[in-house]
Kinemage of the C-alpha trace (Angstrom):
@kinemage 1
@onewidth
@group {chain A} dominant
@subgroup {mainchain}
@vectorlist {calphas} color= white
{ca unk a 1} P 10.340 28.503 6.296
{ca unk a 2} L 9.038 31.516 4.207
{ca unk a 3} L 10.954 29.869 1.094
{ca unk a 4} L 9.257 26.187 1.930
{ca unk a 5} L 5.655 28.332 1.956
{ca unk a 6} L 6.324 30.332 -1.206
{ca unk a 7} L 7.314 26.726 -2.953
{ca unk a 8} L 4.520 25.262 -1.893
{ca unk a 9} L 2.399 28.712 -3.244
{ca unk a 10} L 3.873 28.058 -6.666
{ca unk a 11} L 3.536 24.307 -6.696
{ca unk a 12} L -0.110 24.684 -6.131
{ca unk a 13} L -0.839 27.652 -8.395
{ca unk a 14} L 1.190 25.745 -11.092
{ca unk a 15} L 1.035 21.573 -10.284
{ca unk a 16} L 2.650 20.496 -13.448
{ca unk a 17} L 5.975 22.695 -12.596
{ca unk a 18} L 5.958 20.197 -9.191
{ca unk a 19} L 5.284 17.280 -11.995
{ca unk a 20} L 8.381 18.353 -13.770
{ca unk a 21} L 10.804 19.217 -11.095
{ca unk a 22} L 10.112 15.860 -9.165
{ca unk a 23} L 10.487 14.257 -12.213
{ca unk a 24} L 13.430 15.228 -12.823
{ca unk a 25} L 15.064 14.785 -9.415
{ca unk a 26} L 14.040 11.510 -8.857
{ca unk a 27} L 15.238 10.877 -12.504
{ca unk a 28} L 18.538 11.987 -11.667
{ca unk a 29} L 18.869 10.028 -8.377
{ca unk a 30} L 17.449 6.731 -9.937
{ca unk a 31} L 17.858 6.652 -13.432
{ca unk a 32} L 14.605 4.980 -13.400
{ca unk a 33} L 12.136 6.607 -16.122
{ca unk a 34} L 9.474 4.653 -14.419
{ca unk a 35} L 9.861 5.115 -10.558
{ca unk a 36} L 10.444 9.062 -11.297
{ca unk a 37} L 6.773 9.015 -13.209
{ca unk a 38} L 4.862 7.385 -10.286
{ca unk a 39} L 6.671 9.588 -7.908
{ca unk a 40} L 6.011 12.610 -10.116
{ca unk a 41} L 2.253 11.598 -10.164
{ca unk a 42} L 1.952 10.960 -6.462
{ca unk a 43} L 3.477 13.887 -5.218
{ca unk a 44} L 1.578 15.960 -7.792
{ca unk a 45} L -1.395 14.628 -7.125
{ca unk a 46} L -1.158 16.144 -3.576
{ca unk a 47} L -0.487 19.775 -5.217
{ca unk a 48} L -3.555 19.384 -7.587
{ca unk a 49} L -6.001 18.391 -4.850
{ca unk a 50} L -4.421 21.299 -3.210
{ca unk a 51} L -5.040 23.452 -6.253
{ca unk a 52} L -8.366 22.179 -6.659
{ca unk a 53} L -9.469 23.252 -3.388
{ca unk a 54} L -8.414 26.669 -3.523
{ca unk a 55} L -9.928 27.711 -6.899
{ca unk a 56} L -13.095 25.685 -5.743
{ca unk a 57} L -13.390 28.080 -2.824
{ca unk a 58} L -12.205 31.252 -4.892
{ca unk a 59} L -15.234 30.624 -7.608
{ca unk a 60} L -17.725 29.647 -5.101
{ca unk a 61} L -16.788 30.668 -1.188
{ca unk a 62} L -20.371 30.208 0.036
{ca unk a 63} L -21.266 26.526 -1.651
{ca unk a 64} L -20.675 22.810 -0.248
{ca unk a 65} L -17.603 22.325 0.784
{ca unk a 66} L -14.927 20.803 -1.576
{ca unk a 67} L -13.985 18.562 1.010
{ca unk a 68} L -17.220 16.789 0.238
{ca unk a 69} L -16.701 16.219 -3.535
{ca unk a 70} L -13.455 15.392 -2.834
{ca unk a 71} L -14.535 12.698 -0.334
{ca unk a 72} L -17.278 11.325 -2.960
{ca unk a 73} L -14.575 11.226 -5.507
{ca unk a 74} L -12.497 9.033 -3.818
{ca unk a 75} L -15.184 6.574 -2.495
{ca unk a 76} L -16.701 6.192 -6.018
{ca unk a 77} L -13.330 5.489 -7.579
{ca unk a 78} L -12.615 3.114 -4.840
{ca unk a 79} L -16.342 1.755 -4.831
{ca unk a 80} L -15.718 1.142 -8.913
{ca unk a 81} L -12.072 -0.472 -8.559
{ca unk a 82} L -13.716 -2.763 -5.701
{ca unk a 83} L -16.576 -3.816 -7.755
{ca unk a 84} L -13.849 -4.264 -10.824
{ca unk a 85} L -11.793 -6.758 -8.543
{ca unk a 86} L -14.788 -8.567 -6.986
{ca unk a 87} L -15.623 -9.491 -10.570
{ca unk a 88} L -12.476 -9.938 -12.388
{ca unk a 89} L -10.316 -11.845 -9.497
{ca unk a 90} L -13.485 -12.625 -6.551
{ca unk a 91} L -11.499 -11.127 -4.372
{ca unk a 92} L -10.368 -7.686 -3.543
{ca unk a 93} L -6.652 -6.649 -3.107
{ca unk a 94} L -6.715 -3.462 -0.833
{ca unk a 95} L -3.091 -2.295 -1.774
{ca unk a 96} L -4.074 -2.118 -5.607
{ca unk a 97} L -7.485 -0.645 -4.755
{ca unk a 98} L -5.516 2.549 -2.952
{ca unk a 99} L -2.960 2.800 -5.369
{ca unk a 100} L -5.155 2.635 -8.138
{ca unk a 101} L -7.344 5.052 -6.416
{ca unk a 102} L -5.084 7.724 -5.844
{ca unk a 103} L -3.251 7.216 -9.427
{ca unk a 104} L -6.832 7.841 -11.058
{ca unk a 105} L -7.493 10.685 -8.918
{ca unk a 106} L -4.575 12.269 -10.521
{ca unk a 107} L -6.577 12.244 -13.691
{ca unk a 108} L -9.901 13.689 -12.574
{ca unk a 109} L -8.385 16.463 -10.269
{ca unk a 110} L -6.046 17.429 -13.406
{ca unk a 111} L -9.373 17.688 -15.235
{ca unk a 112} L -10.922 19.751 -12.646
{ca unk a 113} L -7.855 21.764 -12.262
{ca unk a 114} L -8.364 22.670 -15.651
{ca unk a 115} L -11.983 23.458 -15.363
{ca unk a 116} L -11.531 25.299 -12.326
{ca unk a 117} L -8.751 27.393 -14.042
{ca unk a 118} L -11.059 28.269 -17.193
{ca unk a 119} L -14.281 28.867 -14.916
{ca unk a 120} L -11.871 31.192 -12.715
{ca unk a 121} L -10.719 32.979 -15.759
{ca unk a 122} L -14.470 33.561 -17.092
{ca unk a 123} L -15.868 34.424 -13.760
{ca unk a 124} L -13.227 37.086 -13.588
{ca unk a 125} L -13.996 38.475 -17.023
{ca unk a 126} L -17.570 38.587 -16.416
{ca unk a 127} L -16.611 40.600 -13.313
{ca unk a 128} L -14.451 43.251 -15.309
């Protein structure tokens, strides 16, 4: 159990290491680069979300909860995709909306991770 929590901690601290590990494992198992990349993005997104939550709570411990921001982000992305599908197809494909929301959130959480990482370093330099 300690090994599992250590792996989780490393992948939360450096989520792009999780991307590399998952990509290589799925590539070795399936020999399919596209499927390996999809799985790597999906699994790394979980670690990115956790990393953003931890970083946000460390930088601003008494501010509005990060879960509100995450919920708003997912709602905004999904709403935009629903509107775009309604405009383009005239109907909503919920499976595509959910998978696209998850994959687009990867980009936003990656940006948030780097922004919070930089902010955390800057804040620590101001204290020390």
